[in-house]
N, C-alpha and C positions, 0 to 999 in steps of 0.2 A: 297424751294424745287428745284431740278435741272430741266432744260428744258427737255421736252419729246423728246427722240431721234426721228429723222426723220422730225422734223418741219423745215419749210423753213425760215431761218433767215439770216440777212445780217451781215457779220462780219465787225468789225471796220477796219480790214486790207483792205477791199475792198473800204472803204471810205477814208482812210488815208494811202497812200502808203509809207509815210516817215518812216525812221527807226531812232532809237535813235543813236546819234553819237557815234562811237567807240564801239558799242556793236553788237554782233551777235544775230540774231533773233532765232537761234536754241537753245533749252533748253539744260541743262546739261544732260549727259548720265544717263539713268535710270538703276536701278538694275533689272536684268532679273528674279531673283528668281531661283527656282530649274529647273532642266532639264525638268521635266514633268509638271511644273507649279502648283504643289500641295503644300499646306501649310505644313511646317515641313519637307519637303524633301530636302531643301537646306542645306547649311553649318550649322549644329546644334550648338547651344550655350550650354556652360557648365552650370551646376546648379549654381545659382538659375534660375528658368524658367522665360520666357517672354511671356506674353499674349498681343495680339494686339486686340483692340476693335474699332468698328466703328458702326455707325447707318446709315441706308439707307432708301430711298424711291424713287423708279423708277430710279435706278442708273445702269441700264444694260449697258449703254455706257461707264461707268467708272469703275465698280466694278472689272472686270477682271484684268486690268492693275494695279489697286490699290493693290489687293491681291497678284499679282505676285511680287510687290515691297517689300512686307513684308513676303515673303515665308520663311524667316529665323526664324520667330517666332515659339515658341513651340505650341501655339494654337492661333486661331483667332476667336473672338466672334463677330457675326453680329446680331444686333437687327434691324429688318426691320418693318416699319410701314405700312404693307399692300401693297407692290408694286404690280403693275399689268403688269410689263414688263419683268418678269422672273428674276429679280435681286436675289431673294432668291435662286432660282435653280442654277444660275451661282455660287453663293457663296458656296453652298453645294458641287457642283461638284469640286470646288477648294479646298475642305477640311475644310471649315470653319464650326463652330458650329452656326447654324442659329436659332434665335427665332423671331417669327412674333407676333407683338402686334396689337390689333384691334384699338387702339387709338393713338393720337399724343399729348403728354403732354407738348411739347416744347423741345428744344435742350438739355438744362441742365438736365431735368428729364429723358429724353430718354437715355442720355449718362450714367447717374447714374444706369439705369437698366443694361446697357451693362457692366459697371464696377462691378456690383454685381454678374455677371455670370463668371467673370474672375477668374482663379485659380492660375495664376503665381504670384511669389513674386513681379515681376516688370511688369508694364503695359505701353504699348505704345498706345496712342490714335491718330487715323488718320481719315480723312474724305475721302469719296469715290473719290473726285476730286483731291486728293493729291497723290504724288508718293515719295517714299524714294530713294534717290540717293545712289550710292555705298559708298561714303565717309560717309554719315550719317549712313548707315547700319553698317559700321565698327565701328563707334563711339558708336552706341547703343550696339553692341555686347561687346565692351570693358567695357562699363559702367555696363552692367548687370553682366558680369563675375567678375568684381572687387567687386561689391556689397558693395560699400563704406558705412560704418555705419554712417558716418557723413553727407551723402547726401540723401535727401528725394525725390528729383526730378531734372530733367534737362530741361532747355529751349534750343531752337534751332532757327535757322534763316529760315524763309519761304520766298521763291521767288515766286511771283505770276505772272500769265499771264493774261493780260487785253486785250481782243479783238485781240489775236494773237501775242502780244508782251510781252516779259519778262520785268517787270518794276523794274529797278535797283535803282530808286530814289523815291522821293516823300514820301507820308505817308505810302506806302506799303512796303518799304524796308529801313533798315532791319526790318522785321516783326518778333519780338521775341515772340515765343509761347511756352508754357510749355506743353510738350507732353509725356515725359517719367518720370514715378514716381513709387514709392513703393505703392503697392495696398492698404495696410493698412493705408497709410499716406495721402491719397488724396480723394477728391470728387469733383463733378462739382457743380457750382452754379445753382440755379433753374431758371435762366433767360430764357425767351422764345427764344431769339436769342443772339448771341455773348456771350455765356456762358463762364465762367472762370473756370480754373482748380485751386482748392484751396488745397494747400499742406502744411502740418504741418512739417516744418523742413527746412533745408538749401537747396537752389537751386544753381546748378552749370550749366555749359553751354557745349553743345555738338558741335563738329566740323561737318561740312557738312550742306547741305540745304535740306529742304522739298519743293518739287515743287508743286505749287498750280495752277491747271488749273481752275481758279475761274470763269471767265466770258469770254468764247470764242466768244460770239456774242453780238452785241449792244442790240438787243431785250431782250436777257437773262439778261444783266446787268441792264436794266431799270426795268424789272420785279422783279429782286432780290432787287433793291433799294426800290420799293414800299412795298414789303413784309417785308423786314428787318427794314425799317424805322417805319413801323406800330408796329412790335414786340418790337423794342427798345423803342419806345415812351410809349408803355404800361408798360414795365419794369420800365422806369424812373418815370412815374406818380405813379405807385404802391409804389415806393421808396420815394415819396414825392417831386419829381422834378416838376419844373414849366416851361412852354413854352409860346408860343404866337408869334405874328408876329414880334415884335421888337427883341425878342430873336432869332427867326429864321433868320432874316436878319443879325444880328450881328455875330452870330455863323457861319452862312454860309459864310460870307465874310472872317472871320478869317480862316475858314477851307481851303478856296482856297489859301489864302496868305501863310498859313503854308505849304500846300502840294506843291505848285508850286514854291514858292520863298525860304522860310526858309529851306525846305527839298529838294530843288533843283530838283523839278519835271521837270523843263524845260530841263534838261539834257537827258530826255527820248524822246525828240523830240515832234512831233505833238500829239502823243498819251499821252505824259506827260501832255500836256495842257488839253486834253479831260478827263484824269483821275482826274485832279484837279477840273475841273468843276463838274464831277460826285461826287466827295467827298463833294464838297460844296452843291450840290443839295440834296444829302443824308442827310446832316446835317440840311439844311434848312427845308426839309419836316419832319424830326424827331421832331424838335422843334415846327413846326406849328401843327403837329398832337398832340403833348403833350398839347398844348393850347386848342385844340378842345376837347380832351379827358377830360381835367379838367373842361371845361364848361359843358360837358355832365353829369358830376357827381356833 
């Protein structure tokens, strides 16, 4: 879950002032949406229709900008798991159809709930901390208008921000994610975290990037690591995976080498090194927790 707005956290940018060589720290320009910021009031798409779906929990700091970036959609479905910071009200005021659920079944199951509520022939899935750029919005519009019978879904490139810096190398880029798909041809896996979009049919690729404001602070990054490594460990053990100290050390070392050297994370400067350490730690704790879960059962 996202960090509660208003908490006092230390950004990585305050710890590491260095910048990735040759890269601007400003992110790409965002799509502003319609003049009044309401869903469906921007440049409309021709039939078939497009539904945007997202799940939320205490995303008041993110939801407004997220919805503004997808204001071109015919409808927006928000499934909220009991936010206490006004997220649902912000989404309703922006024109989204909001459903509040009393439980939290995991990311995959919750997204399947949102998918079941969508009515468009095409569906675009987005997270609250993501923003659609103008180039990506145009690509989505063209794909939906073309309605290619031979394509069931589209993947795109996601550019993530780690502690105030856009990461153009390492394990995080290019981060190919499948987000646009025909409603009747797709579903989400039931994973607790890092759910997958499962599409029955051919996958093509869109131009443009999805901006991911993933971890703006160091404290938030560490908290997310703990929660996500626990959820991923549970998924892996349930699927028959095995972990332990030896596996944790081996996979953790390889994760660092892959992110920093093989995928050239060093080109992102000092934060490129920090991200490689973060990826390695995440991997290490996931396999260690897998071993402990297996022993408990």
